[in-house]
BAZATI-861284 format. One record per residue: residue in one letter; x, y negated, z negated of N, C-alpha, C, O in turn. Coordinates in nm, 4 decimals. Layout:
<nodes>
<node residu="A" n_u="X" n_v="Y" n_w="Z" ca_u="X" ca_v="Y" ca_w="Z" c_u="X" c_v="Y" c_w="Z" o_u="X" o_v="Y" o_w="Z"/>
...
</nodes>
This chain:
<nodes>
<node residu="X" n_u="27.2362" n_v="-20.6047" n_w="0.9358" ca_u="27.1640" ca_v="-20.6452" ca_w="0.9955" c_u="27.2263" c_v="-20.7654" c_w="1.1353" o_u="27.2020" o_v="-20.7641" o_w="1.2559"/>
<node residu="X" n_u="27.3632" n_v="-20.9145" n_w="1.0021" ca_u="27.4229" ca_v="-20.9721" ca_w="1.0646" c_u="27.5518" c_v="-20.8809" c_w="1.1589" o_u="27.5883" o_v="-20.8726" o_w="1.2762"/>
<node residu="X" n_u="27.5866" n_v="-20.8273" n_w="1.0349" ca_u="27.7033" ca_v="-20.7382" ca_w="1.0955" c_u="27.6911" c_v="-20.6531" c_w="1.2849" o_u="27.7756" o_v="-20.6163" o_w="1.3665"/>
<node residu="X" n_u="27.5721" n_v="-20.6545" n_w="1.2824" ca_u="27.4987" ca_v="-20.5759" ca_w="1.4061" c_u="27.4827" c_v="-20.7070" c_w="1.5492" o_u="27.4788" o_v="-20.7266" o_w="1.6707"/>
<node residu="X" n_u="27.4797" n_v="-20.7504" n_w="1.4475" ca_u="27.4846" ca_v="-20.8638" ca_w="1.5698" c_u="27.5865" c_v="-20.9243" c_w="1.5962" o_u="27.6016" o_v="-20.9731" o_w="1.7083"/>
<node residu="X" n_u="27.7154" n_v="-20.9396" n_w="1.4632" ca_u="27.7591" ca_v="-21.0262" ca_w="1.5340" c_u="27.9302" c_v="-20.8957" c_w="1.6302" o_u="28.0434" o_v="-20.9257" o_w="1.6680"/>
<node residu="X" n_u="27.8396" n_v="-20.7418" n_w="1.6289" ca_u="27.8937" ca_v="-20.6808" ca_w="1.7066" c_u="27.8921" c_v="-20.6370" c_w="1.8448" o_u="27.8476" o_v="-20.5335" o_w="1.8946"/>
<node residu="X" n_u="27.9511" n_v="-20.7392" n_w="1.8973" ca_u="27.9801" ca_v="-20.8049" ca_w="2.0763" c_u="28.0107" c_v="-20.6925" c_w="2.1361" o_u="27.9793" o_v="-20.6960" o_w="2.2550"/>
<node residu="X" n_u="28.0832" n_v="-20.5448" n_w="2.0859" ca_u="28.1958" ca_v="-20.4833" ca_w="2.1418" c_u="28.0872" c_v="-20.3731" c_w="2.1317" o_u="28.1359" o_v="-20.2961" o_w="2.2145"/>
<node residu="X" n_u="27.9962" n_v="-20.3228" n_w="2.0972" ca_u="27.8600" ca_v="-20.2458" ca_w="2.1340" c_u="27.7563" c_v="-20.2536" c_w="2.1838" o_u="27.6769" o_v="-20.1742" o_w="2.2343"/>
<node residu="X" n_u="27.7641" n_v="-20.4322" n_w="2.1541" ca_u="27.6681" ca_v="-20.4802" ca_w="2.2332" c_u="27.7445" c_v="-20.4222" c_w="2.3791" o_u="27.7788" o_v="-20.3054" o_w="2.3609"/>
<node residu="X" n_u="27.7721" n_v="-20.4599" n_w="2.4854" ca_u="27.7851" ca_v="-20.4759" ca_w="2.5374" c_u="27.8725" c_v="-20.3560" c_w="2.5826" o_u="27.9442" o_v="-20.3854" o_w="2.6782"/>
<node residu="X" n_u="27.8860" n_v="-20.2191" n_w="2.5353" ca_u="27.9330" ca_v="-20.0983" ca_w="2.5431" c_u="27.7843" c_v="-20.0845" c_w="2.5744" o_u="27.7545" o_v="-20.0744" o_w="2.6935"/>
<node residu="X" n_u="27.7091" n_v="-20.0831" n_w="2.5037" ca_u="27.5111" ca_v="-20.0673" ca_w="2.5342" c_u="27.4692" c_v="-20.0295" c_w="2.6457" o_u="27.4289" o_v="-19.9348" o_w="2.7132"/>
<node residu="X" n_u="27.5090" n_v="-20.2119" n_w="2.6390" ca_u="27.3796" ca_v="-20.2011" ca_w="2.7858" c_u="27.4640" c_v="-20.1697" c_w="2.9274" o_u="27.4111" o_v="-20.1243" o_w="3.0290"/>
<node residu="X" n_u="27.6148" n_v="-20.2052" n_w="2.9124" ca_u="27.6267" ca_v="-20.1246" ca_w="3.0156" c_u="27.6473" c_v="-20.0271" c_w="3.0691" o_u="27.6882" o_v="-20.0007" o_w="3.1822"/>
<node residu="X" n_u="27.5871" n_v="-19.9059" n_w="2.8951" ca_u="27.6091" ca_v="-19.7456" ca_w="2.9177" c_u="27.3964" c_v="-19.7946" c_w="3.0052" o_u="27.3587" o_v="-19.7809" o_w="3.1216"/>
<node residu="X" n_u="27.3467" n_v="-19.8278" n_w="2.9277" ca_u="27.2063" ca_v="-19.8828" ca_w="2.9592" c_u="27.1605" c_v="-19.9664" c_w="3.1327" o_u="27.0738" o_v="-19.9302" o_w="3.2123"/>
<node residu="X" n_u="27.2432" n_v="-20.0672" n_w="3.1412" ca_u="27.2774" ca_v="-20.1006" ca_w="3.3386" c_u="27.2929" c_v="-19.9378" c_w="3.4702" o_u="27.2458" o_v="-19.9181" o_w="3.5822"/>
<node residu="X" n_u="27.3788" n_v="-19.8581" n_w="3.3811" ca_u="27.4204" ca_v="-19.7170" ca_w="3.4355" c_u="27.2908" c_v="-19.6433" c_w="3.4537" o_u="27.2310" o_v="-19.6399" o_w="3.5613"/>
<node residu="X" n_u="27.2368" n_v="-19.5654" n_w="3.3074" ca_u="27.1870" ca_v="-19.4867" ca_w="3.2928" c_u="27.0184" c_v="-19.4772" c_w="3.3542" o_u="26.9666" o_v="-19.3908" o_w="3.4250"/>
<node residu="X" n_u="26.9638" n_v="-19.5962" n_w="3.2981" ca_u="26.8371" ca_v="-19.6950" ca_w="3.3558" c_u="26.7834" c_v="-19.5690" c_w="3.5122" o_u="26.6961" o_v="-19.4830" o_w="3.5240"/>
<node residu="X" n_u="26.9170" n_v="-19.6361" n_w="3.6253" ca_u="26.8599" ca_v="-19.6610" ca_w="3.7247" c_u="26.8840" c_v="-19.4976" c_w="3.7802" o_u="26.8110" o_v="-19.4733" o_w="3.8763"/>
<node residu="X" n_u="26.9766" n_v="-19.3755" n_w="3.7363" ca_u="27.0639" ca_v="-19.2545" ca_w="3.7172" c_u="26.9121" c_v="-19.1526" c_w="3.7130" o_u="26.8850" o_v="-19.0520" o_w="3.7786"/>
<node residu="X" n_u="26.8225" n_v="-19.2342" n_w="3.5965" ca_u="26.7697" ca_v="-19.1956" ca_w="3.5154" c_u="26.5764" c_v="-19.1918" c_w="3.6086" o_u="26.4756" o_v="-19.1217" o_w="3.6173"/>
<node residu="X" n_u="26.6442" n_v="-19.3425" n_w="3.6631" ca_u="26.5222" ca_v="-19.3191" ca_w="3.7116" c_u="26.5521" c_v="-19.2242" c_w="3.9091" o_u="26.4472" o_v="-19.1725" o_w="3.9475"/>
<node residu="X" n_u="26.6128" n_v="-19.2155" n_w="3.9602" ca_u="26.6483" ca_v="-19.1565" ca_w="4.0591" c_u="26.6420" c_v="-19.0286" c_w="4.0204" o_u="26.5948" o_v="-18.9519" o_w="4.1042"/>
<node residu="X" n_u="26.6694" n_v="-18.9915" n_w="3.9372" ca_u="26.6664" ca_v="-18.8393" ca_w="3.9741" c_u="26.5128" c_v="-18.7719" c_w="3.8643" o_u="26.4681" o_v="-18.6609" o_w="3.8931"/>
<node residu="X" n_u="26.4676" n_v="-18.8294" n_w="3.7805" ca_u="26.2763" ca_v="-18.8450" ca_w="3.7815" c_u="26.2374" c_v="-18.7794" c_w="3.9851" o_u="26.1958" o_v="-18.6813" o_w="4.0466"/>
<node residu="X" n_u="26.2844" n_v="-18.9058" n_w="4.0051" ca_u="26.1730" ca_v="-18.9063" ca_w="4.1252" c_u="26.2335" c_v="-18.7650" c_w="4.2084" o_u="26.1847" o_v="-18.6745" o_w="4.2760"/>
<node residu="X" n_u="26.3447" n_v="-18.7977" n_w="4.1685" ca_u="26.3625" ca_v="-18.6313" ca_w="4.2810" c_u="26.2736" c_v="-18.5587" c_w="4.2315" o_u="26.1948" o_v="-18.5597" o_w="4.3261"/>
<node residu="X" n_u="26.2245" n_v="-18.4940" n_w="4.1522" ca_u="26.1693" ca_v="-18.3855" ca_w="4.0342" c_u="26.0131" c_v="-18.4325" c_w="4.1367" o_u="25.9187" o_v="-18.3551" o_w="4.1527"/>
<node residu="X" n_u="26.0193" n_v="-18.5512" n_w="4.1850" ca_u="25.8132" ca_v="-18.5879" ca_w="4.2356" c_u="25.8057" c_v="-18.6678" c_w="3.9765" o_u="25.7382" o_v="-18.6407" o_w="3.8771"/>
<node residu="X" n_u="25.8363" n_v="-18.6920" n_w="3.9858" ca_u="25.7860" ca_v="-18.7845" ca_w="3.8566" c_u="25.8032" c_v="-18.9330" c_w="3.8672" o_u="25.9030" o_v="-18.9957" o_w="3.8317"/>
<node residu="X" n_u="25.7157" n_v="-18.9720" n_w="3.9099" ca_u="25.7391" ca_v="-19.1176" ca_w="3.9127" c_u="25.7448" c_v="-19.1644" c_w="3.7637" o_u="25.6981" o_v="-19.1039" o_w="3.6672"/>
<node residu="X" n_u="25.8430" n_v="-19.3412" n_w="3.7638" ca_u="25.8234" ca_v="-19.4283" ca_w="3.6055" c_u="25.8803" c_v="-19.4857" c_w="3.6567" o_u="25.9636" o_v="-19.4796" o_w="3.7471"/>
<node residu="X" n_u="25.8027" n_v="-19.5988" n_w="3.5540" ca_u="25.8593" ca_v="-19.7601" ca_w="3.5580" c_u="25.9672" c_v="-19.8400" c_w="3.6330" o_u="25.9961" o_v="-19.7827" o_w="3.7381"/>
<node residu="X" n_u="26.0255" n_v="-19.9360" n_w="3.6163" ca_u="26.1106" ca_v="-20.0525" ca_w="3.7132" c_u="26.0530" c_v="-20.0421" c_w="3.5563" o_u="25.9380" o_v="-20.0100" o_w="3.5263"/>
<node residu="X" n_u="26.1321" n_v="-20.0678" n_w="3.4882" ca_u="26.2441" ca_v="-20.1280" ca_w="3.3440" c_u="26.3141" c_v="-20.1894" c_w="3.2947" o_u="26.4077" o_v="-20.1097" o_w="3.3013"/>
<node residu="X" n_u="26.3530" n_v="-20.2687" n_w="3.2471" ca_u="26.4584" ca_v="-20.3635" ca_w="3.1617" c_u="26.5430" c_v="-20.3300" c_w="3.0745" o_u="26.6611" o_v="-20.3358" o_w="3.0401"/>
<node residu="X" n_u="26.4188" n_v="-20.2843" n_w="3.0452" ca_u="26.4510" ca_v="-20.2028" ca_w="2.8336" c_u="26.5857" c_v="-20.0570" c_w="2.8256" o_u="26.6689" o_v="-19.9968" o_w="2.8935"/>
<node residu="X" n_u="26.5548" n_v="-20.0613" n_w="2.7565" ca_u="26.6540" ca_v="-19.9151" ca_w="2.7554" c_u="26.4968" c_v="-19.7931" c_w="2.7620" o_u="26.4974" o_v="-19.7129" o_w="2.6686"/>
<node residu="X" n_u="26.4138" n_v="-19.7838" n_w="2.8294" ca_u="26.3766" ca_v="-19.6726" ca_w="2.8107" c_u="26.2719" c_v="-19.7012" c_w="2.9685" o_u="26.2447" o_v="-19.8081" o_w="3.0232"/>
<node residu="X" n_u="26.2348" n_v="-19.5681" n_w="3.0043" ca_u="26.1167" ca_v="-19.5499" ca_w="3.0605" c_u="25.9954" c_v="-19.4869" c_w="3.0681" o_u="26.0033" o_v="-19.3794" o_w="3.0086"/>
<node residu="X" n_u="25.8951" n_v="-19.5040" n_w="3.1110" ca_u="25.8025" ca_v="-19.4419" ca_w="3.1065" c_u="25.7352" c_v="-19.3233" c_w="3.2320" o_u="25.6682" o_v="-19.3727" o_w="3.3227"/>
<node residu="X" n_u="25.7531" n_v="-19.1996" n_w="3.2305" ca_u="25.7600" ca_v="-19.1220" ca_w="3.2764" c_u="25.6048" c_v="-19.0668" c_w="3.3405" o_u="25.5612" o_v="-18.9881" o_w="3.2565"/>
<node residu="X" n_u="25.5272" n_v="-19.0761" n_w="3.4318" ca_u="25.3999" ca_v="-19.0096" ca_w="3.4861" c_u="25.4083" c_v="-18.9193" c_w="3.5026" o_u="25.4387" o_v="-18.9070" o_w="3.6212"/>
<node residu="X" n_u="25.3968" n_v="-18.7738" n_w="3.4291" ca_u="25.3757" ca_v="-18.6317" ca_w="3.5174" c_u="25.2365" c_v="-18.6331" c_w="3.6060" o_u="25.1821" o_v="-18.7357" o_w="3.6468"/>
<node residu="X" n_u="25.2010" n_v="-18.5300" n_w="3.6224" ca_u="25.0603" ca_v="-18.5201" ca_w="3.6790" c_u="25.0281" c_v="-18.4286" c_w="3.6384" o_u="25.0966" o_v="-18.3396" o_w="3.5880"/>
<node residu="X" n_u="24.8381" n_v="-18.4382" n_w="3.6637" ca_u="24.7423" ca_v="-18.3593" ca_w="3.6013" c_u="24.7273" c_v="-18.2608" c_w="3.6222" o_u="24.6840" o_v="-18.1861" o_w="3.5345"/>
<node residu="X" n_u="24.7537" n_v="-18.2200" n_w="3.7360" ca_u="24.8010" ca_v="-18.0553" ca_w="3.7574" c_u="24.7646" c_v="-18.0026" c_w="3.5593" o_u="24.7723" o_v="-18.0695" o_w="3.4562"/>
<node residu="X" n_u="24.7325" n_v="-17.8805" n_w="3.5801" ca_u="24.7025" ca_v="-17.8130" ca_w="3.4317" c_u="24.8784" c_v="-17.7660" c_w="3.3644" o_u="24.9199" o_v="-17.8380" o_w="3.2736"/>
<node residu="X" n_u="24.9455" n_v="-17.6806" n_w="3.3995" ca_u="25.0796" ca_v="-17.6535" ca_w="3.3849" c_u="25.1593" c_v="-17.7683" c_w="3.3937" o_u="25.2646" o_v="-17.7145" o_w="3.4280"/>
<node residu="X" n_u="25.1877" n_v="-17.9022" n_w="3.3866" ca_u="25.3082" ca_v="-17.9483" ca_w="3.4165" c_u="25.2307" c_v="-18.1762" c_w="3.3828" o_u="25.2233" o_v="-18.2848" o_w="3.4403"/>
<node residu="X" n_u="25.2033" n_v="-18.1184" n_w="3.2741" ca_u="25.1152" ca_v="-18.2842" ca_w="3.1996" c_u="25.2579" c_v="-18.3503" c_w="3.0719" o_u="25.3340" o_v="-18.3124" o_w="2.9828"/>
<node residu="X" n_u="25.2342" n_v="-18.4169" n_w="3.1154" ca_u="25.3378" ca_v="-18.5094" ca_w="3.0077" c_u="25.2854" c_v="-18.4204" c_w="2.8493" o_u="25.3718" o_v="-18.4151" o_w="2.7616"/>
<node residu="X" n_u="25.1105" n_v="-18.3373" n_w="2.8116" ca_u="25.1112" ca_v="-18.2579" ca_w="2.6978" c_u="25.2628" c_v="-18.1398" c_w="2.6817" o_u="25.3381" o_v="-18.1042" o_w="2.5911"/>
<node residu="X" n_u="25.2475" n_v="-18.1154" n_w="2.8131" ca_u="25.2708" ca_v="-17.9461" ca_w="2.8334" c_u="25.4504" c_v="-17.9857" c_w="2.7895" o_u="25.5187" o_v="-17.9503" o_w="2.6934"/>
<node residu="X" n_u="25.4823" n_v="-18.0753" n_w="2.9117" ca_u="25.6145" ca_v="-18.1226" ca_w="2.9442" c_u="25.6846" c_v="-18.1407" c_w="2.7978" o_u="25.7885" o_v="-18.0812" o_w="2.7691"/>
<node residu="X" n_u="25.6007" n_v="-18.2504" n_w="2.6865" ca_u="25.6132" ca_v="-18.2692" ca_w="2.5570" c_u="25.6885" c_v="-18.1418" c_w="2.4500" o_u="25.7840" o_v="-18.1364" o_w="2.3726"/>
<node residu="X" n_u="25.5905" n_v="-18.0572" n_w="2.4957" ca_u="25.5769" ca_v="-17.9430" ca_w="2.3968" c_u="25.7677" c_v="-17.8802" c_w="2.4369" o_u="25.8638" o_v="-17.9003" o_w="2.3627"/>
<node residu="X" n_u="25.7706" n_v="-17.8202" n_w="2.5452" ca_u="25.8641" ca_v="-17.7701" ca_w="2.6270" c_u="25.9930" c_v="-17.7928" c_w="2.6014" o_u="26.0811" o_v="-17.7074" o_w="2.5915"/>
<node residu="X" n_u="26.0063" n_v="-17.9388" n_w="2.5879" ca_u="26.1391" ca_v="-18.0951" ca_w="2.5751" c_u="26.1832" c_v="-18.0526" c_w="2.4394" o_u="26.2815" o_v="-17.9896" o_w="2.4003"/>
<node residu="X" n_u="26.0667" n_v="-18.1136" n_w="2.3709" ca_u="26.0776" ca_v="-18.0903" ca_w="2.2239" c_u="26.1521" c_v="-17.9579" c_w="2.1958" o_u="26.2668" o_v="-17.9784" o_w="2.1561"/>
<node residu="X" n_u="26.1056" n_v="-17.7813" n_w="2.2091" ca_u="26.1410" ca_v="-17.7352" ca_w="2.1431" c_u="26.2613" c_v="-17.6785" c_w="2.2129" o_u="26.2927" o_v="-17.5636" o_w="2.1819"/>
<node residu="X" n_u="26.3526" n_v="-17.7593" n_w="2.3266" ca_u="26.4460" ca_v="-17.7607" ca_w="2.3464" c_u="26.5421" c_v="-17.8489" c_w="2.1858" o_u="26.6496" o_v="-17.8095" o_w="2.1406"/>
<node residu="X" n_u="26.4899" n_v="-17.9256" n_w="2.1517" ca_u="26.5481" ca_v="-18.0249" ca_w="2.0446" c_u="26.6072" c_v="-18.1138" c_w="2.1117" o_u="26.7298" o_v="-18.1209" o_w="2.1213"/>
<node residu="X" n_u="26.4903" n_v="-18.2254" n_w="2.1893" ca_u="26.5121" ca_v="-18.3103" ca_w="2.2508" c_u="26.3187" c_v="-18.4107" c_w="2.1972" o_u="26.2056" o_v="-18.3633" o_w="2.1865"/>
<node residu="X" n_u="26.3664" n_v="-18.5407" n_w="2.1804" ca_u="26.2470" ca_v="-18.6158" ca_w="2.1506" c_u="26.2353" c_v="-18.7217" c_w="2.3283" o_u="26.3206" o_v="-18.7742" o_w="2.4000"/>
<node residu="X" n_u="26.0909" n_v="-18.7099" n_w="2.3348" ca_u="26.0594" ca_v="-18.8630" ca_w="2.3591" c_u="25.8716" c_v="-18.8358" c_w="2.3582" o_u="25.7985" o_v="-18.7371" o_w="2.3496"/>
<node residu="X" n_u="25.8488" n_v="-19.0062" n_w="2.3742" ca_u="25.7795" ca_v="-19.0250" ca_w="2.2741" c_u="25.6254" c_v="-19.0238" c_w="2.3886" o_u="25.6158" o_v="-19.0810" o_w="2.4971"/>
<node residu="X" n_u="25.5118" n_v="-18.9321" n_w="2.3122" ca_u="25.3906" ca_v="-18.8827" ca_w="2.3764" c_u="25.3627" c_v="-19.0595" c_w="2.3631" o_u="25.4230" o_v="-19.1360" o_w="2.2879"/>
<node residu="X" n_u="25.2548" n_v="-19.0937" n_w="2.4591" ca_u="25.2242" ca_v="-19.2248" ca_w="2.5607" c_u="25.0382" c_v="-19.2792" c_w="2.4862" o_u="24.9741" o_v="-19.3819" o_w="2.4639"/>
<node residu="X" n_u="25.0192" n_v="-19.0816" n_w="2.4706" ca_u="24.8375" ca_v="-19.0424" ca_w="2.5030" c_u="24.7932" c_v="-19.2205" c_w="2.3482" o_u="24.6903" o_v="-19.2865" o_w="2.3622"/>
<node residu="X" n_u="24.8983" n_v="-19.2524" n_w="2.2270" ca_u="24.8097" ca_v="-19.3758" ca_w="2.1978" c_u="24.7666" c_v="-19.4638" c_w="2.2008" o_u="24.7016" o_v="-19.5528" o_w="2.1461"/>
<node residu="X" n_u="24.8424" n_v="-19.4057" n_w="2.3258" ca_u="24.8204" ca_v="-19.6394" ca_w="2.3936" c_u="24.7921" c_v="-19.6374" c_w="2.4704" o_u="24.8202" o_v="-19.7268" o_w="2.5503"/>
<node residu="X" n_u="24.6776" n_v="-19.4818" n_w="2.5173" ca_u="24.5770" ca_v="-19.4372" ca_w="2.6319" c_u="24.6948" c_v="-19.4385" c_w="2.7528" o_u="24.6678" o_v="-19.4557" o_w="2.8717"/>
<node residu="X" n_u="24.7915" n_v="-19.4233" n_w="2.7150" ca_u="24.8985" ca_v="-19.3039" ca_w="2.8785" c_u="24.8619" c_v="-19.1828" c_w="2.9000" o_u="24.8894" o_v="-19.1519" o_w="3.0159"/>
<node residu="X" n_u="24.7975" n_v="-19.0736" n_w="2.8252" ca_u="24.8155" ca_v="-18.9325" ca_w="2.8101" c_u="24.9135" c_v="-18.9295" c_w="2.9231" o_u="25.0070" o_v="-18.8625" o_w="2.8794"/>
<node residu="X" n_u="24.9375" n_v="-18.9616" n_w="3.0281" ca_u="25.0454" ca_v="-18.8730" ca_w="3.1599" c_u="25.1058" c_v="-18.9469" c_w="3.1464" o_u="25.1236" o_v="-18.9960" o_w="3.2579"/>
<node residu="X" n_u="25.1830" n_v="-19.0218" n_w="3.0451" ca_u="25.3025" ca_v="-19.0505" ca_w="3.0416" c_u="25.3889" c_v="-19.0379" c_w="2.9354" o_u="25.3379" o_v="-19.0383" o_w="2.8234"/>
<node residu="X" n_u="25.5243" n_v="-19.0251" n_w="2.9466" ca_u="25.6814" ca_v="-19.0027" ca_w="2.8166" c_u="25.6884" c_v="-19.1030" c_w="2.7893" o_u="25.5975" o_v="-19.1806" o_w="2.8189"/>
<node residu="X" n_u="25.7829" n_v="-19.1378" n_w="2.7313" ca_u="25.8690" ca_v="-19.2642" ca_w="2.6685" c_u="25.9478" c_v="-19.2076" c_w="2.6895" o_u="25.9539" o_v="-19.1211" o_w="2.6021"/>
<node residu="X" n_u="26.0493" n_v="-19.1932" n_w="2.7801" ca_u="26.2253" ca_v="-19.1812" ca_w="2.7729" c_u="26.2955" c_v="-19.2693" c_w="2.7155" o_u="26.2526" o_v="-19.3783" o_w="2.7533"/>
<node residu="X" n_u="26.3774" n_v="-19.2822" n_w="2.6472" ca_u="26.4929" ca_v="-19.3554" ca_w="2.6016" c_u="26.6482" c_v="-19.3290" c_w="2.6942" o_u="26.6907" o_v="-19.2397" o_w="2.7675"/>
<node residu="X" n_u="26.6899" n_v="-19.4339" n_w="2.6534" ca_u="26.7648" ca_v="-19.4054" ca_w="2.7481" c_u="26.9101" c_v="-19.3528" c_w="2.7155" o_u="26.9794" o_v="-19.4420" o_w="2.7645"/>
<node residu="X" n_u="27.0066" n_v="-19.2491" n_w="2.6550" ca_u="27.0550" ca_v="-19.2781" ca_w="2.6020" c_u="27.2004" c_v="-19.2370" c_w="2.7051" o_u="27.2035" o_v="-19.2649" o_w="2.8249"/>
<node residu="X" n_u="27.3194" n_v="-19.1642" n_w="2.6291" ca_u="27.4548" ca_v="-19.1232" ca_w="2.6436" c_u="27.3702" c_v="-19.0280" c_w="2.7885" o_u="27.2524" o_v="-19.0080" o_w="2.8183"/>
<node residu="X" n_u="27.4894" n_v="-18.9929" n_w="2.8429" ca_u="27.5073" ca_v="-18.9455" ca_w="2.9641" c_u="27.5020" c_v="-18.7483" c_w="2.9231" o_u="27.4240" o_v="-18.6563" o_w="2.9480"/>
<node residu="X" n_u="27.5820" n_v="-18.7577" n_w="2.8786" ca_u="27.4699" ca_v="-18.6207" ca_w="2.7852" c_u="27.4210" c_v="-18.5481" c_w="2.7984" o_u="27.4154" o_v="-18.4310" o_w="2.8360"/>
<node residu="X" n_u="27.3479" n_v="-18.6754" n_w="2.7402" ca_u="27.1680" ca_v="-18.6565" ca_w="2.6664" c_u="27.1029" c_v="-18.6756" c_w="2.7538" o_u="26.9956" o_v="-18.6154" o_w="2.7505"/>
<node residu="X" n_u="27.1279" n_v="-18.7624" n_w="2.8717" ca_u="27.0737" ca_v="-18.7693" ca_w="3.0370" c_u="27.0197" c_v="-18.6202" c_w="3.0791" o_u="26.9178" o_v="-18.5592" o_w="3.1112"/>
<node residu="X" n_u="27.1860" n_v="-18.6020" n_w="3.0520" ca_u="27.2203" ca_v="-18.4476" ca_w="3.1517" c_u="27.0691" c_v="-18.3466" c_w="3.0602" o_u="26.9794" o_v="-18.2945" o_w="3.1266"/>
<node residu="X" n_u="27.0735" n_v="-18.3406" n_w="2.9230" ca_u="27.0331" ca_v="-18.2332" ca_w="2.8417" c_u="26.9104" c_v="-18.2016" c_w="2.9094" o_u="26.8708" o_v="-18.0937" o_w="2.9535"/>
<node residu="X" n_u="26.8465" n_v="-18.3397" n_w="2.9094" ca_u="26.6927" ca_v="-18.3906" ca_w="2.9191" c_u="26.6721" c_v="-18.3503" c_w="3.0382" o_u="26.6304" o_v="-18.2346" o_w="3.0328"/>
<node residu="X" n_u="26.6836" n_v="-18.4030" n_w="3.1887" ca_u="26.7389" ca_v="-18.3093" ca_w="3.3137" c_u="26.7267" c_v="-18.1219" c_w="3.3493" o_u="26.6610" o_v="-18.0585" o_w="3.4319"/>
<node residu="X" n_u="26.8089" n_v="-18.0880" n_w="3.2590" ca_u="26.8134" ca_v="-17.9392" ca_w="3.2260" c_u="26.6897" c_v="-17.9243" c_w="3.1897" o_u="26.6176" o_v="-17.8532" o_w="3.2597"/>
<node residu="X" n_u="26.6220" n_v="-18.0053" n_w="3.0392" ca_u="26.5338" ca_v="-17.9041" ca_w="2.9873" c_u="26.4085" c_v="-17.9423" c_w="3.1132" o_u="26.3197" o_v="-17.8592" o_w="3.1329"/>
<node residu="X" n_u="26.4112" n_v="-18.0567" n_w="3.1834" ca_u="26.2829" ca_v="-18.0610" ca_w="3.2605" c_u="26.2730" c_v="-18.0033" c_w="3.4204" o_u="26.1731" o_v="-17.9709" o_w="3.4845"/>
<node residu="X" n_u="26.4395" n_v="-18.0035" n_w="3.4651" ca_u="26.4054" ca_v="-17.8519" ca_w="3.5291" c_u="26.3596" c_v="-17.7219" c_w="3.4732" o_u="26.2635" o_v="-17.6652" o_w="3.5251"/>
<node residu="X" n_u="26.4286" n_v="-17.6653" n_w="3.3598" ca_u="26.3367" ca_v="-17.5669" ca_w="3.3396" c_u="26.1486" c_v="-17.5690" c_w="3.3306" o_u="26.0547" o_v="-17.4993" o_w="3.3690"/>
<node residu="X" n_u="26.1666" n_v="-17.6688" n_w="3.2708" ca_u="25.9742" ca_v="-17.6836" ca_w="3.2170" c_u="25.9430" c_v="-17.6792" c_w="3.3866" o_u="25.8524" o_v="-17.6059" o_w="3.4262"/>
<node residu="X" n_u="26.0289" n_v="-17.7680" n_w="3.4927" ca_u="25.9427" ca_v="-17.7519" ca_w="3.6287" c_u="25.9162" c_v="-17.6470" c_w="3.7130" o_u="25.8390" o_v="-17.6231" o_w="3.8059"/>
<node residu="X" n_u="26.0586" n_v="-17.5570" n_w="3.6140" ca_u="26.0117" ca_v="-17.4456" ca_w="3.7162" c_u="25.9260" c_v="-17.2976" c_w="3.6933" o_u="25.8696" o_v="-17.2095" o_w="3.7582"/>
<node residu="X" n_u="25.9638" n_v="-17.3433" n_w="3.5304" ca_u="25.7826" ca_v="-17.2159" ca_w="3.4573" c_u="25.6794" c_v="-17.3072" c_w="3.4978" o_u="25.5770" o_v="-17.2434" o_w="3.5223"/>
<node residu="X" n_u="25.6673" n_v="-17.4096" n_w="3.5119" ca_u="25.5492" ca_v="-17.3879" ca_w="3.5311" c_u="25.4465" c_v="-17.3775" c_w="3.6122" o_u="25.3353" o_v="-17.3489" o_w="3.5676"/>
</nodes>
């Protein structure tokens, strides 16, 4: 734990990545009609429609089948939301590709 706290270079890289990818992800979700929370952390809450085939639960299952992990927010009384952690650019691109595939088939 001490080494992690002392690794200021890693912290700076991680923060720079988050500062870049967080607004990018929010913009791309919005372009797809998915609302997301304004966040200063390393994740967003994406709000999915309640339409039968486009729900958060349906998206979670589809995206999970593509090898990506999002967090179901139902235990927090937010069944229409998924928590998306900010990751590397290629991870966010993989998520958006899977999301596009989900939305196209829904």
